[in-house]
N, C-alpha and C positions, 0 to 999 in steps of 0.2 A: 504494500500500500504506500502510495506516495503522500508527501506532505511537505510543509515548509522546512527549509534546512538552516535558516539563519534568523536570528532576532536580536533586537536590542531591548533589554528589560530595564526600564527605569524604576528601580526599586524604592526610590525616595525622591522627593523634590526638596528636601532639606539640604542646605549647603553652607559650608563654613568659609567659602571664598566670596569675593565680590568682583567677579570677572568682567572685563570690558566687553567681551563678546557674548555674554549670556546674562539674561535677566531672571533666571530661576530664583536666585537669592532674594529678589525683591518681593516675592510672593509670601503671604502669611504662612507660617510653619504648618498650620493645620488646614491649609487651603485644599489639599487633596489627601485623603486617607491612604495609608499604605496597606498593601496586601500582606497578609500573614505568610510565614514560611510555607504552610501546607497548601496555600492557594496556588503555589507554583507547580503543584502536581498537575494542573490543567495544561501545562505546556505540552505541545505535541512531541511525542517520543522520536519523531523523525528529525528533530533538530540536530545539526552537526556543529553549529557555532552559536554561542550565547554571549553577548556583550552585556555584562552587568554594569549599569550606568546609573545616573541620577540627574541632578543633585550629586551628593557625595555618598556613595554606597556605604562607606565605613562609618557613617554616623548612625547606622542602624546597629543596635546592640545585638541583634539576632542575625547579622549578615552571614555568619558561618552556617546557621541553620538554613537560611535561604539557599545558599550554595549547595548544601548537603542535599536538600530536596531536589534541586535542579539536577544534581549528579545522579540521584536515584531514579529520576524520571526520564532524563535524557542521557542515557548511559554512554552514548557515542559522541556526545557533544564536547567540543573544546570550550571551556568557560573562561572568559577573559573579564577581569574586573578593571574598570577605568576609575582612577582616583586622582585627586589633586595632590595627594601626598602630604597634606598639611598636618596630619596627626600620626607621626611615625610610631609612637608607642602603641596606639590603638590599632593601627594597621598591622603591625608586627604580631600582636597578640591574636588578632582575628585570622590572619593568613596561616598562622601556626596550627590552627584547628582545621584547615582545609586540605583536601587531597586533589592533586592534579589540577591546579588552578594556574592561570596566567594572569599577570598584572601589568597594566600600562600606567605609568606615572606621568601626569601632564607636566611638561616643561616647554614653555613657548619661547623662551629666550634665556640667555646665560646671564646670571647675576641679577642686579637690581631691576633690569628691564622686565624680568619675569615677575618680580614682586609687583610692578606697576600693572601688568596685564591681569594679575589675579587679585589685585586690590588688597594685599595682605603683606605687611612687612615681614621679611624673613621667609617668604614662601619658597624661594629658590633653595635656600639652605635646608629647609625641612624636606623638600622633595628629594634632594640628593641624599639626605640622611635616610629617607624611606627606602630608596633604591639600595643603599648599602646594607640596611637591615634585612631586606628581602633576599639579597644575594647571600648574606650570612645564613639565612634560613635554608638555603639550597634551592630557591625558586629559580629554575633555569629558563622558563618562558617569561622573561621579564624585559621591559623596554620603556623607552621614553616616547611620549606622544606629544607632538607639537601641533598647535593650531596656528596656521598662517593667517595673518591679518594685517591691515594697513599700518597699525602702530608698531609692528615688529619687523619692519622691513630690514633685511640683512641678517636676521637671526635664525632663519630656517637651517641654513648650512652650518651655523655654529652649534645648534642643538644636535644636528646629525653627527658632527664631529665629536661632540661631547659623549654621545651614546657609544661611539666607537672606543673612546678612551675608557669609559666605564665598563666596557665589555658586555653591553646589553643591546637589544634590538632598537630599531627606530621606526616609528610610523608617523604619518602626517595627515592632517585634514585641513580644511579651510573654514574660516568663520563665515556664517551665512545667516540670513534672516529666516525665522520660523515663528510666525505669530502665535502658534499654539504650543510652542516648546521653548526655544531660546529667546524669543522676542524679536523685535525689529532691530536689526544690526547692520543697517546699510552703511554706516560710517566705517565699520571695521571689515566689511566684505572686500576681499582683495580685488582691486581694479587698476591700481597704478602699474606702470610699466616695470618699475623696480620689483614689486612684489610678485606680479605675474611671471616675470622673467626668472625670479628666484625659484618659484614652484616648478617651472619648466626645466630648469637646470637640475633640480633635485630629482625630477622624474627621469631625466636622461641618465643620471648617475645610477639610480636604482635599477633601470632597465639593463645596465651593463653588468649588474651583479650576477654571480653564479647561483645565487639563492632564489628559488621561485617565490618565496615569501616577499622578497623585495619587489618583485614585479607586481604582486598584488597591491603593494603599498602605493604604487603609481595610480591604480584605479581608485584607491581610497582618497588620494590627494586631489583627484580630478572631480570628486563629487563632495557634497556636504558631509562633514564628519561630526564627531561628538564634541 
């Protein structure tokens, strides 16, 4: 029997960041109730890829239970959790309870420029600490996820280089407007020659890679991402 093979599961709309390219944090904390862990048994068993997103997934105290139910229900799915990495302790404790999970830590720029995109002082240092802690846990499907936007011109290649230095994977997406999810983000949507050229250059580098996963990243960068 056929069925869907990929999904993005927004497990919460709560967020501890104040991102330039996303308005989820502006919504009241109780604006949308969260599904309980057992509710995720309704996911189709045909899924092969689940992106656990938000908001910030690790703000849920029961995120390990959510992932456990997903794993039991979708036994062949690769489960990837997207996080802003702002709570290294909390993230480390939760991931330590999980089996066969991938994590992508959002890093949009190197140093203080990342702090500005996420609206949180020290966001860059905390994200890098999160990566270090997860590497120490033995998480091998680990990477940096950059969102390309107008205010981070010149940073995409820097984050790609950083991922190489840290020995983790690199993925990229672009900021976009989504009235029912991210909000109106026309100011940050890539449109200048500098930013569009940077995305194109990254795609060419990825297509030259011997790893098929890098080719898929090109498709992700050419369409709206998380």
